[in-house]
C-alpha positions in Angstrom: -135.1 144.2 -19.2 -134.7 146.1 -22.2 -137.0 147.0 -25.3 -134.0 145.3 -27.2 -133.2 142.3 -25.4 -136.0 141.7 -23.3 -139.3 141.4 -24.2 -141.7 138.3 -25.3 -143.0 137.9 -28.9 -146.3 136.6 -29.1 -147.1 134.5 -32.2 -150.8 133.5 -33.0 -153.4 132.8 -35.6 -155.9 135.5 -35.8 -158.4 133.1 -35.0 -157.4 133.1 -31.3 -157.4 136.6 -31.3 -159.0 136.9 -27.8 -156.9 134.2 -26.3 -153.9 136.1 -27.4 -155.2 139.3 -26.1 -155.5 137.4 -22.6 -152.0 136.1 -22.7 -150.5 139.6 -23.7 -152.4 141.6 -21.2 -151.5 138.9 -18.2 -147.5 139.0 -19.0 -147.6 143.0 -19.2 -149.7 143.1 -15.8 -146.7 140.6 -14.9 -143.8 143.2 -15.6 -142.9 141.6 -19.2 -142.6 143.6 -22.2 -144.7 142.0 -25.1 -144.7 142.2 -29.0 -148.3 142.1 -30.1 -149.1 142.3 -33.8 -152.2 144.7 -32.9 -150.1 147.2 -31.0 -146.7 146.8 -33.2 -147.8 147.1 -36.8 -149.0 150.1 -38.3 -148.9 150.8 -41.8 -147.3 151.5 -44.2 -144.7 148.4 -42.3 -143.4 146.2 -44.3 -145.4 143.1 -42.6 -142.9 140.1 -43.5 -139.6 142.3 -42.8 -141.3 144.2 -39.5 -141.9 140.3 -38.2 -138.6 139.3 -39.2 -137.0 142.6 -37.3 -139.7 141.8 -34.5 -138.2 137.8 -34.2 -134.7 138.6 -34.1 -134.7 141.5 -31.1 -137.4 139.1 -29.1 -135.8 137.7 -25.7 -138.1 134.8 -25.4 -141.0 133.4 -28.0 -144.3 132.4 -27.2 -146.4 130.7 -29.5 -150.4 130.1 -29.3 -151.2 126.9 -30.3 -154.2 125.5 -31.4 -155.9 123.9 -34.3 -155.5 127.3 -36.7 -152.2 128.0 -35.4 -151.3 124.4 -37.1 -153.0 125.2 -40.1 -151.6 129.1 -40.3 -148.1 129.2 -42.8 -147.6 132.4 -40.9 -147.5 130.8 -37.2 -145.4 128.1 -38.7 -142.6 130.3 -40.1 -142.3 132.9 -37.1 -141.8 130.0 -34.9 -138.9 127.9 -37.1 -137.3 131.2 -37.6 -137.0 132.0 -34.0 -135.8 128.5 -33.7 -133.6 129.3 -35.9 -132.3 132.1 -34.1 -131.9 130.0 -31.1 -134.9 132.4 -29.1 -136.1 130.7 -25.9 -139.4 129.3 -27.2 -142.6 128.8 -24.8 -145.9 126.8 -26.2 -149.8 128.0 -24.7 -151.6 125.1 -25.6 -155.4 126.0 -26.2 -157.2 123.2 -27.4 -157.2 119.7 -28.5 -155.3 119.8 -31.4 -151.9 117.8 -31.8 -148.7 119.9 -31.1 -146.6 120.0 -34.4 -143.2 117.8 -34.3 -141.3 121.0 -34.4 -142.9 121.7 -31.1 -142.5 118.2 -29.4 -139.4 119.1 -27.7 -140.2 122.6 -26.6 -142.4 123.9 -22.7 -146.3 123.9 -23.0 -148.2 125.4 -20.6 -151.9 123.9 -21.1 -154.7 126.4 -21.4 -157.8 124.3 -22.1 -158.8 124.1 -18.6 -157.5 126.8 -16.2 -155.9 129.6 -18.0 -155.4 131.9 -15.4 -153.3 128.6 -13.3 -151.7 127.7 -17.1 -150.6 131.7 -17.5 -149.2 132.2 -14.0 -146.7 128.8 -14.9 -145.8 130.4 -18.2 -145.1 134.0 -15.8 -142.8 131.8 -13.6 -141.3 129.7 -16.9 -140.6 133.0 -18.4 -139.0 134.8 -15.3 -136.2 131.5 -15.1 -135.3 132.3 -18.4 -132.0 134.1 -19.1 -133.6 136.4 -21.7 -130.7 136.6 -24.9 -129.3 139.5 -26.5 -130.0 140.2 -29.7 -128.0 138.0 -32.1 -125.4 139.7 -34.5 -126.9 139.3 -37.9 -125.1 136.6 -40.3 -122.4 137.7 -42.8 -124.9 136.5 -45.6 -128.5 137.3 -45.3 -131.1 136.1 -43.5 -133.1 132.9 -44.9 -136.4 133.8 -45.3 -139.3 132.0 -42.4 -140.7 130.7 -45.5 -137.9 128.6 -46.4 -137.2 126.7 -43.2 -138.1 122.8 -42.5 -138.1 121.6 -38.6 -135.5 119.5 -37.8 -136.3 117.3 -35.5 -135.1 113.4 -33.9 -136.5 110.3 -32.6 -137.2 112.1 -29.2 -139.5 114.2 -31.0 -141.0 111.9 -33.3 -141.6 109.4 -30.5 -143.3 112.1 -28.4 -145.5 113.4 -31.6 -146.8 109.5 -32.2 -147.4 109.4 -28.2 -150.4 112.1 -28.8 -152.9 110.3 -30.7 -154.9 107.4 -30.5 -153.2 104.6 -28.9 -150.5 106.5 -28.2 -148.4 104.5 -26.1 -148.3 101.3 -28.3 -147.6 103.0 -31.0 -144.5 104.9 -29.9 -143.2 102.0 -27.4 -143.4 99.8 -31.4 -141.5 103.3 -33.2 -139.3 103.1 -30.8 -137.8 99.9 -31.3 -137.9 100.1 -34.8 -135.6 103.3 -34.3 -133.7 101.6 -32.5 -132.8 98.8 -34.7 -132.6 101.0 -37.6 -129.4 102.6 -36.2 -128.1 99.4 -35.5 -128.9 97.8 -38.8 -129.6 100.3 -41.4 -127.3 102.6 -43.6 -128.3 105.9 -43.0 -131.9 107.3 -40.9 -133.7 110.6 -41.3 -136.6 112.5 -40.1 -138.5 114.5 -42.1 -141.9 116.3 -42.7 -143.9 118.9 -40.5 -147.8 118.1 -41.5 -147.0 114.4 -41.4 -143.9 113.5 -39.5 -141.9 110.2 -41.0 -139.1 107.9 -40.1 -137.0 106.5 -43.3 -134.9 103.6 -42.6 -132.6 103.0 -45.9 -129.3 100.9 -47.4 -126.6 102.3 -49.4 -126.6 100.2 -52.5 -125.0 101.2 -56.1 -125.7 104.3 -56.8 -127.8 105.4 -53.5 -129.8 104.4 -51.1 -133.4 102.7 -51.2 -135.8 103.0 -48.1 -135.9 99.6 -46.2 -138.8 100.8 -44.6 -140.7 103.6 -43.6 -143.1 105.0 -40.2 -145.6 107.7 -40.8 -146.9 109.7 -37.9 -150.7 109.5 -39.4 -152.9 111.0 -36.9 -154.9 108.3 -36.3 -153.0 104.8 -37.5 -149.6 105.4 -37.3 -148.3 102.7 -40.0 -144.7 101.1 -41.0 -144.5 100.6 -44.5 -142.3 98.4 -46.3 -142.1 100.1 -49.9 -141.6 97.6 -52.1 -142.9 100.0 -55.0 -139.7 101.5 -54.8 -137.5 98.5 -53.7 -138.2 97.3 -57.3 -135.5 98.7 -58.7 -133.1 97.4 -56.5 -131.8 93.9 -56.8 -133.0 91.0 -55.5 -136.5 92.6 -55.7 -136.4 94.0 -58.8 -137.8 90.4 -59.1 -141.4 89.9 -58.7 -141.3 86.7 -57.1 -138.8 88.2 -54.3 -141.4 91.0 -53.6 -144.1 88.5 -53.5 -142.0 86.2 -51.0 -141.6 89.5 -48.9 -145.5 90.4 -48.9 -146.0 86.3 -48.1 -143.9 87.0 -44.2 -146.0 90.3 -44.0 -149.1 88.4 -44.4 -148.0 85.5 -41.7 -147.9 88.8 -39.1 -151.4 89.5 -39.8 -154.9 88.4 -38.9 -156.5 86.3 -42.4 -159.0 89.5 -43.1 -156.5 91.7 -43.0 -153.9 90.0 -45.2 -152.4 92.0 -48.8 -153.9 91.3 -52.2 -151.1 89.9 -54.4 -151.1 93.3 -56.2 -149.4 95.0 -53.2 -146.0 93.6 -53.8 -145.8 96.5 -56.6 -146.8 99.2 -54.1 -145.8 100.0 -50.3 -148.2 97.5 -47.9 -147.8 99.5 -44.2 -148.8 97.7 -41.1 -150.3 99.0 -37.8 -148.0 100.4 -35.2 -150.5 99.8 -32.0 -152.3 96.5 -34.2 -150.0 93.5 -35.0 -146.7 94.8 -34.3 -147.9 95.4 -30.8 -147.1 91.6 -30.2 -143.7 90.7 -29.2 -143.6 87.5 -31.6 -144.8 89.2 -34.3 -142.3 92.4 -34.1 -139.5 90.0 -33.7 -140.4 87.9 -36.9 -141.1 91.7 -38.6 -137.5 92.7 -37.8 -135.9 89.5 -38.9 -137.7 90.2 -41.9 -135.9 93.7 -42.1 -133.0 91.6 -41.4 -133.1 89.4 -44.4 -133.7 92.0 -46.6 -131.1 94.4 -45.6 -128.8 91.3 -46.1 -130.3 90.6 -49.8 -129.8 93.9 -50.9 -126.0 94.3 -49.9 -125.1 91.1 -51.1 -126.8 91.9 -54.4 -124.8 94.5 -54.4 -121.6 93.2 -53.4 -122.7 90.7 -56.6 -123.0 93.4 -58.9 -120.1 95.4 -58.3 -118.0 92.3 -58.4 
């Protein structure tokens, strides 16, 4: 493999220098050429442009993922830039941090327990990869890595939820909400990197309003009904309509967890791994969403008549 089409770029937080060096040395010993910033960057190199050129020229990209890496803008930007350039990406997971949403569909090796075995698996995975030649530069200037944002879909979103407490239950409920939204909502979109979120929207005059949102909070993933924002759209611009929705939400909850009336002007949320795990309550919640969507569409039609 040549320097121009076959080297492996290693992305990491400098807090994880020892493990990154271990991986770099292991890949070198296995016959790979690597791009490792401690060896390659020398003053007065222009750091951002040198990194960009190195990623554009690599044949594969390895990100050493940890809590420190997850908190690093550099690691995120490098990884997103590699994704934008369609590079084969591999993750070396070295601690118990949750993988970010943009790595959910990326091959990963678990270095937390037996790093020698994990390194051997990473080597085999790299050997099985057809290293791509560098892509031709786009006619327009390349989008700076700092402006890239992760794009993901339902599979990555549900895999992200599975990493947390009660992850299987939360992902199962979220999966049913995704399926319902695809059938009944007018738009479904996924956003965010630090805190991934799903929005299901209904079209009304002048745009779209969110019917519900699923927030992938690390400890308590939640589905919210954003009454605060629905208050701008008939018929939910009437507070009694929002209170009626709140009453139906409260019927799904134990008495000690029910919402106070002021939540009709806010964004009441239900834990995915809480009341909605029950099939009957989940069906009642979906029926409520259907009623709300129908009410929004009726009001929109009446207003346009």
